[in-house]
PDB file of N, CA, C and O in Angstrom:
ATOM      1  N   MET A   1      17.546   7.225   0.997  1.00  0.00           N
ATOM      2  CA  MET A   1      16.925   7.003   2.288  1.00  0.00           C
ATOM      3  C   MET A   1      15.411   6.885   2.093  1.00  0.00           C
ATOM      4  O   MET A   1      14.810   7.758   1.467  1.00  0.00           O
ATOM      5  N   PRO A   2      14.786   5.835   2.608  1.00  0.00           N
ATOM      6  CA  PRO A   2      13.335   5.662   2.455  1.00  0.00           C
ATOM      7  C   PRO A   2      12.569   6.793   3.140  1.00  0.00           C
ATOM      8  O   PRO A   2      12.988   7.309   4.176  1.00  0.00           O
ATOM      9  N   THR A   3      11.456   7.159   2.546  1.00  0.00           N
ATOM     10  CA  THR A   3      10.586   8.179   3.126  1.00  0.00           C
ATOM     11  C   THR A   3       9.475   7.488   3.903  1.00  0.00           C
ATOM     12  O   THR A   3       8.712   6.720   3.317  1.00  0.00           O
ATOM     13  N   PRO A   4       9.361   7.739   5.203  1.00  0.00           N
ATOM     14  CA  PRO A   4       8.310   7.083   5.990  1.00  0.00           C
ATOM     15  C   PRO A   4       6.955   7.746   5.761  1.00  0.00           C
ATOM     16  O   PRO A   4       6.872   8.954   5.538  1.00  0.00           O
ATOM     17  N   TYR A   5       5.917   6.955   5.819  1.00  0.00           N
ATOM     18  CA  TYR A   5       4.533   7.434   5.727  1.00  0.00           C
ATOM     19  C   TYR A   5       3.750   6.860   6.901  1.00  0.00           C
ATOM     20  O   TYR A   5       3.032   5.873   6.737  1.00  0.00           O
ATOM     21  N   PRO A   6       3.877   7.464   8.092  1.00  0.00           N
ATOM     22  CA  PRO A   6       3.147   6.924   9.238  1.00  0.00           C
ATOM     23  C   PRO A   6       1.644   7.131   9.060  1.00  0.00           C
ATOM     24  O   PRO A   6       1.206   8.148   8.522  1.00  0.00           O
ATOM     25  N   LEU A   7       0.869   6.163   9.513  1.00  0.00           N
ATOM     26  CA  LEU A   7      -0.583   6.264   9.472  1.00  0.00           C
ATOM     27  C   LEU A   7      -1.158   5.409  10.574  1.00  0.00           C
ATOM     28  O   LEU A   7      -0.459   4.583  11.162  1.00  0.00           O
ATOM     29  N   LYS A   8      -2.426   5.605  10.853  1.00  0.00           N
ATOM     30  CA  LYS A   8      -3.100   4.835  11.892  1.00  0.00           C
ATOM     31  C   LYS A   8      -4.072   3.861  11.258  1.00  0.00           C
ATOM     32  O   LYS A   8      -4.710   4.171  10.252  1.00  0.00           O
ATOM     33  N   VAL A   9      -4.180   2.697  11.845  1.00  0.00           N
ATOM     34  CA  VAL A   9      -5.184   1.723  11.430  1.00  0.00           C
ATOM     35  C   VAL A   9      -6.499   2.169  12.047  1.00  0.00           C
ATOM     36  O   VAL A   9      -6.566   2.444  13.245  1.00  0.00           O
ATOM     37  N   GLN A  10      -7.542   2.240  11.230  1.00  0.00           N
ATOM     38  CA  GLN A  10      -8.836   2.705  11.707  1.00  0.00           C
ATOM     39  C   GLN A  10      -9.814   1.544  11.767  1.00  0.00           C
ATOM     40  O   GLN A  10      -9.773   0.634  10.938  1.00  0.00           O
ATOM     41  N   ALA A  11     -10.689   1.588  12.754  1.00  0.00           N
ATOM     42  CA  ALA A  11     -11.729   0.574  12.894  1.00  0.00           C
ATOM     43  C   ALA A  11     -13.072   1.190  12.522  1.00  0.00           C
ATOM     44  O   ALA A  11     -13.415   2.282  12.975  1.00  0.00           O
ATOM     45  N   ILE A  12     -13.821   0.480  11.697  1.00  0.00           N
ATOM     46  CA  ILE A  12     -15.172   0.886  11.339  1.00  0.00           C
ATOM     47  C   ILE A  12     -16.118  -0.074  12.051  1.00  0.00           C
ATOM     48  O   ILE A  12     -16.092  -1.283  11.820  1.00  0.00           O
ATOM     49  N   ARG A  13     -16.940   0.483  12.906  1.00  0.00           N
ATOM     50  CA  ARG A  13     -17.870  -0.343  13.679  1.00  0.00           C
ATOM     51  C   ARG A  13     -19.294  -0.041  13.229  1.00  0.00           C
ATOM     52  O   ARG A  13     -19.794   1.067  13.426  1.00  0.00           O
ATOM     53  N   THR A  14     -19.939  -1.029  12.627  1.00  0.00           N
ATOM     54  CA  THR A  14     -21.331  -0.908  12.222  1.00  0.00           C
ATOM     55  C   THR A  14     -22.148  -1.779  13.164  1.00  0.00           C
ATOM     56  O   THR A  14     -21.770  -2.913  13.461  1.00  0.00           O
ATOM     57  N   GLN A  15     -23.255  -1.249  13.627  1.00  0.00           N
ATOM     58  CA  GLN A  15     -24.067  -1.987  14.593  1.00  0.00           C
ATOM     59  C   GLN A  15     -24.466  -3.348  14.031  1.00  0.00           C
ATOM     60  O   GLN A  15     -24.949  -3.451  12.903  1.00  0.00           O
ATOM     61  N   GLY A  16     -24.258  -4.390  14.834  1.00  0.00           N
ATOM     62  CA  GLY A  16     -24.653  -5.740  14.453  1.00  0.00           C
ATOM     63  C   GLY A  16     -23.603  -6.499  13.656  1.00  0.00           C
ATOM     64  O   GLY A  16     -23.833  -7.650  13.286  1.00  0.00           O
ATOM     65  N   THR A  17     -22.447  -5.879  13.379  1.00  0.00           N
ATOM     66  CA  THR A  17     -21.385  -6.578  12.656  1.00  0.00           C
ATOM     67  C   THR A  17     -20.086  -6.469  13.442  1.00  0.00           C
ATOM     68  O   THR A  17     -19.960  -5.645  14.348  1.00  0.00           O
ATOM     69  N   THR A  18     -19.138  -7.299  13.088  1.00  0.00           N
ATOM     70  CA  THR A  18     -17.828  -7.218  13.733  1.00  0.00           C
ATOM     71  C   THR A  18     -17.060  -6.027  13.140  1.00  0.00           C
ATOM     72  O   THR A  18     -17.249  -5.692  11.970  1.00  0.00           O
ATOM     73  N   PRO A  19     -16.209  -5.396  13.929  1.00  0.00           N
ATOM     74  CA  PRO A  19     -15.446  -4.254  13.424  1.00  0.00           C
ATOM     75  C   PRO A  19     -14.545  -4.657  12.257  1.00  0.00           C
ATOM     76  O   PRO A  19     -14.026  -5.772  12.210  1.00  0.00           O
ATOM     77  N   ARG A  20     -14.374  -3.742  11.332  1.00  0.00           N
ATOM     78  CA  ARG A  20     -13.467  -3.943  10.199  1.00  0.00           C
ATOM     79  C   ARG A  20     -12.342  -2.934  10.330  1.00  0.00           C
ATOM     80  O   ARG A  20     -12.571  -1.784  10.704  1.00  0.00           O
ATOM     81  N   LEU A  21     -11.134  -3.360  10.023  1.00  0.00           N
ATOM     82  CA  LEU A  21      -9.977  -2.484  10.109  1.00  0.00           C
ATOM     83  C   LEU A  21      -9.619  -1.972   8.724  1.00  0.00           C
ATOM     84  O   LEU A  21      -9.648  -2.720   7.746  1.00  0.00           O
ATOM     85  N   TYR A  22      -9.282  -0.699   8.651  1.00  0.00           N
ATOM     86  CA  TYR A  22      -8.925  -0.065   7.386  1.00  0.00           C
ATOM     87  C   TYR A  22      -7.565   0.610   7.509  1.00  0.00           C
ATOM     88  O   TYR A  22      -7.232   1.182   8.547  1.00  0.00           O
ATOM     89  N   VAL A  23      -6.793   0.534   6.447  1.00  0.00           N
ATOM     90  CA  VAL A  23      -5.541   1.258   6.330  1.00  0.00           C
ATOM     91  C   VAL A  23      -5.653   2.081   5.062  1.00  0.00           C
ATOM     92  O   VAL A  23      -5.854   1.534   3.978  1.00  0.00           O
ATOM     93  N   TYR A  24      -5.525   3.394   5.190  1.00  0.00           N
ATOM     94  CA  TYR A  24      -5.607   4.274   4.043  1.00  0.00           C
ATOM     95  C   TYR A  24      -4.216   4.476   3.457  1.00  0.00           C
ATOM     96  O   TYR A  24      -3.237   4.626   4.188  1.00  0.00           O
ATOM     97  N   PHE A  25      -4.143   4.477   2.152  1.00  0.00           N
ATOM     98  CA  PHE A  25      -2.882   4.621   1.440  1.00  0.00           C
ATOM     99  C   PHE A  25      -2.637   6.109   1.194  1.00  0.00           C
ATOM    100  O   PHE A  25      -3.466   6.759   0.557  1.00  0.00           O
ATOM    101  N   PRO A  26      -1.524   6.671   1.679  1.00  0.00           N
ATOM    102  CA  PRO A  26      -1.275   8.099   1.488  1.00  0.00           C
ATOM    103  C   PRO A  26      -1.181   8.465  -0.005  1.00  0.00           C
ATOM    104  O   PRO A  26      -0.554   7.747  -0.784  1.00  0.00           O
ATOM    105  N   ILE A  27      -1.802   9.571  -0.390  1.00  0.00           N
ATOM    106  CA  ILE A  27      -1.832  10.013  -1.788  1.00  0.00           C
ATOM    107  C   ILE A  27      -0.425  10.176  -2.377  1.00  0.00           C
ATOM    108  O   ILE A  27      -0.204   9.732  -3.503  1.00  0.00           O
ATOM    109  N   PRO A  28       0.545  10.796  -1.667  1.00  0.00           N
ATOM    110  CA  PRO A  28       1.877  10.934  -2.265  1.00  0.00           C
ATOM    111  C   PRO A  28       2.528   9.581  -2.573  1.00  0.00           C
ATOM    112  O   PRO A  28       3.215   9.428  -3.583  1.00  0.00           O
ATOM    113  N   LEU A  29       2.306   8.618  -1.702  1.00  0.00           N
ATOM    114  CA  LEU A  29       2.867   7.286  -1.932  1.00  0.00           C
ATOM    115  C   LEU A  29       2.160   6.600  -3.103  1.00  0.00           C
ATOM    116  O   LEU A  29       2.813   5.972  -3.937  1.00  0.00           O
ATOM    117  N   ALA A  30       0.843   6.715  -3.169  1.00  0.00           N
ATOM    118  CA  ALA A  30       0.091   6.140  -4.289  1.00  0.00           C
ATOM    119  C   ALA A  30       0.532   6.761  -5.605  1.00  0.00           C
ATOM    120  O   ALA A  30       0.686   6.058  -6.603  1.00  0.00           O
ATOM    121  N   ALA A  31       0.735   8.067  -5.613  1.00  0.00           N
ATOM    122  CA  ALA A  31       1.171   8.753  -6.833  1.00  0.00           C
ATOM    123  C   ALA A  31       2.569   8.306  -7.238  1.00  0.00           C
ATOM    124  O   ALA A  31       2.857   8.173  -8.427  1.00  0.00           O
ATOM    125  N   ALA A  32       3.437   8.075  -6.260  1.00  0.00           N
ATOM    126  CA  ALA A  32       4.817   7.678  -6.550  1.00  0.00           C
ATOM    127  C   ALA A  32       4.888   6.320  -7.245  1.00  0.00           C
ATOM    128  O   ALA A  32       5.787   6.089  -8.054  1.00  0.00           O
ATOM    129  N   ILE A  33       3.955   5.423  -6.941  1.00  0.00           N
ATOM    130  CA  ILE A  33       3.984   4.093  -7.574  1.00  0.00           C
ATOM    131  C   ILE A  33       2.897   3.922  -8.630  1.00  0.00           C
ATOM    132  O   ILE A  33       2.778   2.858  -9.239  1.00  0.00           O
ATOM    133  N   GLY A  34       2.098   4.980  -8.846  1.00  0.00           N
ATOM    134  CA  GLY A  34       1.057   4.907  -9.864  1.00  0.00           C
ATOM    135  C   GLY A  34      -0.127   4.050  -9.479  1.00  0.00           C
ATOM    136  O   GLY A  34      -0.776   3.466 -10.348  1.00  0.00           O
ATOM    137  N   LEU A  35      -0.421   3.961  -8.189  1.00  0.00           N
ATOM    138  CA  LEU A  35      -1.551   3.176  -7.705  1.00  0.00           C
ATOM    139  C   LEU A  35      -2.847   3.904  -8.046  1.00  0.00           C
ATOM    140  O   LEU A  35      -2.973   5.104  -7.800  1.00  0.00           O
ATOM    141  N   GLU A  36      -3.803   3.181  -8.608  1.00  0.00           N
ATOM    142  CA  GLU A  36      -5.068   3.774  -9.033  1.00  0.00           C
ATOM    143  C   GLU A  36      -6.219   3.291  -8.150  1.00  0.00           C
ATOM    144  O   GLU A  36      -6.176   2.187  -7.606  1.00  0.00           O
ATOM    145  N   ALA A  37      -7.231   4.116  -8.017  1.00  0.00           N
ATOM    146  CA  ALA A  37      -8.436   3.731  -7.277  1.00  0.00           C
ATOM    147  C   ALA A  37      -9.074   2.520  -7.958  1.00  0.00           C
ATOM    148  O   ALA A  37      -9.175   2.471  -9.184  1.00  0.00           O
ATOM    149  N   GLY A  38      -9.494   1.561  -7.168  1.00  0.00           N
ATOM    150  CA  GLY A  38     -10.135   0.366  -7.697  1.00  0.00           C
ATOM    151  C   GLY A  38      -9.157  -0.748  -8.064  1.00  0.00           C
ATOM    152  O   GLY A  38      -9.583  -1.844  -8.429  1.00  0.00           O
ATOM    153  N   GLU A  39      -7.870  -0.487  -7.973  1.00  0.00           N
ATOM    154  CA  GLU A  39      -6.872  -1.504  -8.300  1.00  0.00           C
ATOM    155  C   GLU A  39      -6.896  -2.608  -7.242  1.00  0.00           C
ATOM    156  O   GLU A  39      -7.057  -2.327  -6.054  1.00  0.00           O
ATOM    157  N   THR A  40      -6.739  -3.845  -7.666  1.00  0.00           N
ATOM    158  CA  THR A  40      -6.746  -4.972  -6.745  1.00  0.00           C
ATOM    159  C   THR A  40      -5.336  -5.226  -6.228  1.00  0.00           C
ATOM    160  O   THR A  40      -4.388  -5.366  -7.001  1.00  0.00           O
ATOM    161  N   VAL A  41      -5.220  -5.281  -4.901  1.00  0.00           N
ATOM    162  CA  VAL A  41      -3.946  -5.561  -4.251  1.00  0.00           C
ATOM    163  C   VAL A  41      -4.180  -6.628  -3.185  1.00  0.00           C
ATOM    164  O   VAL A  41      -5.319  -6.921  -2.822  1.00  0.00           O
ATOM    165  N   GLN A  42      -3.103  -7.195  -2.701  1.00  0.00           N
ATOM    166  CA  GLN A  42      -3.227  -8.138  -1.584  1.00  0.00           C
ATOM    167  C   GLN A  42      -2.030  -7.975  -0.665  1.00  0.00           C
ATOM    168  O   GLN A  42      -0.975  -7.489  -1.072  1.00  0.00           O
ATOM    169  N   TRP A  43      -2.213  -8.391   0.582  1.00  0.00           N
ATOM    170  CA  TRP A  43      -1.147  -8.327   1.571  1.00  0.00           C
ATOM    171  C   TRP A  43      -0.426  -9.655   1.640  1.00  0.00           C
ATOM    172  O   TRP A  43      -1.053 -10.710   1.535  1.00  0.00           O
ATOM    173  N   GLU A  44       0.898  -9.616   1.817  1.00  0.00           N
ATOM    174  CA  GLU A  44       1.704 -10.798   2.127  1.00  0.00           C
ATOM    175  C   GLU A  44       2.243 -10.600   3.536  1.00  0.00           C
ATOM    176  O   GLU A  44       2.892  -9.591   3.814  1.00  0.00           O
ATOM    177  N   LEU A  45       1.985 -11.537   4.415  1.00  0.00           N
ATOM    178  CA  LEU A  45       2.482 -11.473   5.781  1.00  0.00           C
ATOM    179  C   LEU A  45       3.848 -12.141   5.821  1.00  0.00           C
ATOM    180  O   LEU A  45       3.961 -13.347   5.603  1.00  0.00           O
ATOM    181  N   LEU A  46       4.887 -11.358   6.101  1.00  0.00           N
ATOM    182  CA  LEU A  46       6.236 -11.905   6.168  1.00  0.00           C
ATOM    183  C   LEU A  46       6.575 -12.354   7.577  1.00  0.00           C
ATOM    184  O   LEU A  46       7.160 -13.420   7.767  1.00  0.00           O
ATOM    185  N   ASP A  47       6.217 -11.559   8.552  1.00  0.00           N
ATOM    186  CA  ASP A  47       6.313 -11.927   9.959  1.00  0.00           C
ATOM    187  C   ASP A  47       5.428 -10.956  10.732  1.00  0.00           C
ATOM    188  O   ASP A  47       4.727 -10.149  10.122  1.00  0.00           O
ATOM    189  N   ARG A  48       5.445 -11.018  12.035  1.00  0.00           N
ATOM    190  CA  ARG A  48       4.529 -10.186  12.828  1.00  0.00           C
ATOM    191  C   ARG A  48       4.796  -8.696  12.699  1.00  0.00           C
ATOM    192  O   ARG A  48       3.947  -7.886  13.071  1.00  0.00           O
ATOM    193  N   GLY A  49       5.952  -8.320  12.184  1.00  0.00           N
ATOM    194  CA  GLY A  49       6.286  -6.912  12.085  1.00  0.00           C
ATOM    195  C   GLY A  49       6.376  -6.382  10.666  1.00  0.00           C
ATOM    196  O   GLY A  49       6.697  -5.211  10.460  1.00  0.00           O
ATOM    197  N   GLU A  50       6.095  -7.236   9.679  1.00  0.00           N
ATOM    198  CA  GLU A  50       6.275  -6.776   8.302  1.00  0.00           C
ATOM    199  C   GLU A  50       5.226  -7.352   7.364  1.00  0.00           C
ATOM    200  O   GLU A  50       5.028  -8.565   7.287  1.00  0.00           O
ATOM    201  N   LEU A  51       4.562  -6.452   6.655  1.00  0.00           N
ATOM    202  CA  LEU A  51       3.599  -6.802   5.613  1.00  0.00           C
ATOM    203  C   LEU A  51       4.117  -6.245   4.297  1.00  0.00           C
ATOM    204  O   LEU A  51       4.763  -5.197   4.270  1.00  0.00           O
ATOM    205  N   HIS A  52       3.838  -6.935   3.225  1.00  0.00           N
ATOM    206  CA  HIS A  52       4.127  -6.410   1.892  1.00  0.00           C
ATOM    207  C   HIS A  52       2.817  -6.276   1.142  1.00  0.00           C
ATOM    208  O   HIS A  52       1.976  -7.175   1.164  1.00  0.00           O
ATOM    209  N   LEU A  53       2.659  -5.150   0.482  1.00  0.00           N
ATOM    210  CA  LEU A  53       1.504  -4.931  -0.374  1.00  0.00           C
ATOM    211  C   LEU A  53       1.898  -5.382  -1.773  1.00  0.00           C
ATOM    212  O   LEU A  53       2.893  -4.910  -2.322  1.00  0.00           O
ATOM    213  N   VAL A  54       1.128  -6.287  -2.348  1.00  0.00           N
ATOM    214  CA  VAL A  54       1.438  -6.833  -3.661  1.00  0.00           C
ATOM    215  C   VAL A  54       0.373  -6.376  -4.649  1.00  0.00           C
ATOM    216  O   VAL A  54      -0.821  -6.572  -4.422  1.00  0.00           O
ATOM    217  N   ARG A  55       0.811  -5.769  -5.741  1.00  0.00           N
ATOM    218  CA  ARG A  55      -0.104  -5.369  -6.808  1.00  0.00           C
ATOM    219  C   ARG A  55      -0.260  -6.564  -7.736  1.00  0.00           C
ATOM    220  O   ARG A  55       0.729  -7.079  -8.259  1.00  0.00           O
ATOM    221  N   LEU A  56      -1.477  -7.001  -7.941  1.00  0.00           N
ATOM    222  CA  LEU A  56      -1.713  -8.195  -8.737  1.00  0.00           C
ATOM    223  C   LEU A  56      -1.503  -7.953 -10.230  1.00  0.00           C
ATOM    224  O   LEU A  56      -1.091  -8.863 -10.950  1.00  0.00           O
ATOM    225  N   GLN A  57      -1.777  -6.751 -10.697  1.00  0.00           N
ATOM    226  CA  GLN A  57      -1.560  -6.411 -12.103  1.00  0.00           C
ATOM    227  C   GLN A  57      -0.921  -5.029 -12.190  1.00  0.00           C
ATOM    228  O   GLN A  57      -1.595  -4.060 -12.538  1.00  0.00           O
ATOM    229  N   PRO A  58       0.374  -4.926 -11.876  1.00  0.00           N
ATOM    230  CA  PRO A  58       1.008  -3.609 -11.926  1.00  0.00           C
ATOM    231  C   PRO A  58       1.103  -3.110 -13.360  1.00  0.00           C
ATOM    232  O   PRO A  58       1.300  -3.906 -14.278  1.00  0.00           O
ATOM    233  N   PRO A  59       0.966  -1.801 -13.568  1.00  0.00           N
ATOM    234  CA  PRO A  59       1.069  -1.261 -14.920  1.00  0.00           C
ATOM    235  C   PRO A  59       2.511  -1.326 -15.415  1.00  0.00           C
ATOM    236  O   PRO A  59       3.444  -1.445 -14.621  1.00  0.00           O
ATOM    237  N   GLN A  60       2.683  -1.247 -16.716  1.00  0.00           N
ATOM    238  CA  GLN A  60       4.018  -1.196 -17.291  1.00  0.00           C
ATOM    239  C   GLN A  60       4.664   0.132 -16.903  1.00  0.00           C
ATOM    240  O   GLN A  60       3.976   1.150 -16.819  1.00  0.00           O
ATOM    241  N   PRO A  61       5.981   0.137 -16.664  1.00  0.00           N
ATOM    242  CA  PRO A  61       6.647   1.387 -16.327  1.00  0.00           C
ATOM    243  C   PRO A  61       6.539   2.391 -17.476  1.00  0.00           C
ATOM    244  O   PRO A  61       6.568   2.012 -18.647  1.00  0.00           O
ATOM    245  N   ALA A  62       6.416   3.665 -17.131  1.00  0.00           N
ATOM    246  CA  ALA A  62       6.301   4.706 -18.145  1.00  0.00           C
ATOM    247  C   ALA A  62       7.656   5.005 -18.788  1.00  0.00           C
ATOM    248  O   ALA A  62       7.709   5.586 -19.872  1.00  0.00           O
ATOM    249  N   THR A  63       8.739   4.617 -18.136  1.00  0.00           N
ATOM    250  CA  THR A  63      10.079   4.856 -18.653  1.00  0.00           C
ATOM    251  C   THR A  63      10.923   3.597 -18.512  1.00  0.00           C
ATOM    252  O   THR A  63      10.629   2.743 -17.675  1.00  0.00           O
ATOM    253  N   LYS A  64      11.939   3.479 -19.302  1.00  0.00           N
ATOM    254  CA  LYS A  64      12.819   2.314 -19.210  1.00  0.00           C
ATOM    255  C   LYS A  64      13.978   2.577 -18.259  1.00  0.00           C
ATOM    256  O   LYS A  64      14.641   1.640 -17.815  1.00  0.00           O
ATOM    257  N   LYS A  65      14.228   3.858 -17.941  1.00  0.00           N
ATOM    258  CA  LYS A  65      15.313   4.202 -17.044  1.00  0.00           C
ATOM    259  C   LYS A  65      14.890   3.918 -15.609  1.00  0.00           C
ATOM    260  O   LYS A  65      13.797   4.309 -15.199  1.00  0.00           O
ATOM    261  N   ARG A  66      15.725   3.255 -14.858  1.00  0.00           N
ATOM    262  CA  ARG A  66      15.422   2.905 -13.476  1.00  0.00           C
ATOM    263  C   ARG A  66      16.139   3.842 -12.520  1.00  0.00           C
ATOM    264  O   ARG A  66      17.214   4.358 -12.825  1.00  0.00           O
ATOM    265  N   ALA A  67      15.549   4.049 -11.391  1.00  0.00           N
ATOM    266  CA  ALA A  67      16.178   4.867 -10.349  1.00  0.00           C
ATOM    267  C   ALA A  67      17.324   4.068  -9.732  1.00  0.00           C
ATOM    268  O   ALA A  67      17.256   2.840  -9.681  1.00  0.00           O
ATOM    269  N   PRO A  68      18.367   4.738  -9.266  1.00  0.00           N
ATOM    270  CA  PRO A  68      19.483   4.020  -8.639  1.00  0.00           C
ATOM    271  C   PRO A  68      19.039   3.384  -7.325  1.00  0.00           C
ATOM    272  O   PRO A  68      18.223   3.939  -6.590  1.00  0.00           O
ATOM    273  N   ARG A  69      19.590   2.223  -7.054  1.00  0.00           N
ATOM    274  CA  ARG A  69      19.285   1.534  -5.790  1.00  0.00           C
ATOM    275  C   ARG A  69      19.989   2.210  -4.626  1.00  0.00           C
ATOM    276  O   ARG A  69      21.122   2.674  -4.753  1.00  0.00           O
ATOM    277  N   LEU A  70      19.308   2.261  -3.500  1.00  0.00           N
ATOM    278  CA  LEU A  70      19.905   2.824  -2.296  1.00  0.00           C
ATOM    279  C   LEU A  70      20.592   1.723  -1.538  1.00  0.00           C
ATOM    280  O   LEU A  70      20.103   0.594  -1.494  1.00  0.00           O
ATOM    281  N   ALA A  71      21.708   2.032  -0.946  1.00  0.00           N
ATOM    282  CA  ALA A  71      22.478   1.026  -0.203  1.00  0.00           C
ATOM    283  C   ALA A  71      21.882   0.768   1.142  1.00  0.00           C
ATOM    284  O   ALA A  71      22.402  -0.050   1.901  1.00  0.00           O
TER     285      ALA A  71
END
């Protein structure tokens, strides 16, 4: 069963500029996939309700054994 990580989109408003939206990546989720600070990622828009985060240079897996797929 997938583990949800709810979060809020935050707006940063600096005087004289347009607001920028930020989404913070939860530490437990980053640790689970080995995401590092400074790593380059990009979003893929699948439809209005779904985004995918794509790692441009994912690290090699630390183990060859894979976790079982959930149905």
